[in-house]
N, C-alpha and C positions, 0 to 999 in steps of 0.2 A: 638222399644225400644233401648235405650241403656243404658249397666248398667258400671260403669268404678269403678273398684279396687282398691285401694291402700295401704299403712302401710305396707307391709311385710317389711322381712329382720332378718339379723341376729342377734337371741339372745342367751344368756347363758341361762343354764337350770334353770330355778327357777325366769326366767325373765318375764318381759310384751309386750303387745305389741298391739295395737290397728289397729284392718285393719277399711276400711271406704269402702263404694260402695255409688257412687253417681246415681243416675237415671234422664234418660232427661224428667221424667216428676213426680209427685207429687210421692213419695213413699208408700203413703195414699191410693192411689190410687189403689195398689196392694191387692189383696184378703191375699195373703202369701209373705214375703221377708225370706232369711235366707241367710246361710252360708253351704257350702259345702266343702270336701277338700278331693285331691287323692293323697296319697305317693307312693314314686316310687313303682310298683310292685302292686301296691294293686289298688281296684277298690275304684270307687267316693263313698263318704257316706256323710250324715247327719252330721253336727258340731251344728246348731242352726235354730231355725225357730222362726217368729212372725207374729202370723196373723192380719190382721185387726181389728178384736178384743181386741188386744195385749195380745192375748194369747203364750205365748214360751213354746218352744218345744228343750232339749239338748238332743247332743248320753248322753250314761251314763258315756263315758270318758272325758270327760268336766264339770262334774254339780260340779257346786263350783265353778270351776275355768273360766268357761269363761260367758262374756253377752252378750245378744245381746240387742240392744234397737234403735230407729228410731228418727231420727231428721227432724221436719217436715220443718224448715226453709232455711235446706240444702238440703232436699229433699235425706237424705242420710239414711242406714242400719248400724251400724256400731257392730263391736265384740270386746268388751275388753277380751284379754288372757291373764289372771297371770297363776302364777305360772308354766309356760309352760315348756314340758318335749321332751326329745328327739323325743319320739313318738308323738307330736304335730307337725312334720318335715313333709310338704306337698305343695301343692299349694292349696289356699284355694280361691274359685269361691263363687261370689254371686250369688242369683236365685232369680227373682221374677215371682210370678205363678198370671194369671189373671181367676178365676174360674167365668164364663158366664153361660147359656144356650146353648149356642156355644159347649162347653166344657173348657178345659183347654189351657191356651196359655201360655207357658214356657219361659222364658229370663233368659238369661246367660252372665256374665260378662268374662273378659279375663283371669281370676284369676291372684293372687298374689304370689308369693315363702315365704313362713316363713321356715325359720333353724333353727334350737334349737341344740345348740352345744357351747359345750365350745373349 
């Protein structure tokens, strides 16, 4: 499985960005897909996830500002980020998980840098 993230860049505080992660197979074939981020000097943290049943989960720090979605035709998981803050600056990674009787298989994209700065 390959995941290719894109859409990062430099944006001013209060601005918006949309991240996209393309999977090498149907995005709906995974149990959970989502986005994590890692800021300089900090641990990687969950940003948002969406399950195969379309249940979403967001970090408290992004609730109301970020929206996660899946696109079946493009086989992508997207993250719409509004009202960006300097604290959102990080490398964003997409993640996909398979939950089977064998256990959990975890897949990661290469990361895309988001910089929020004036």
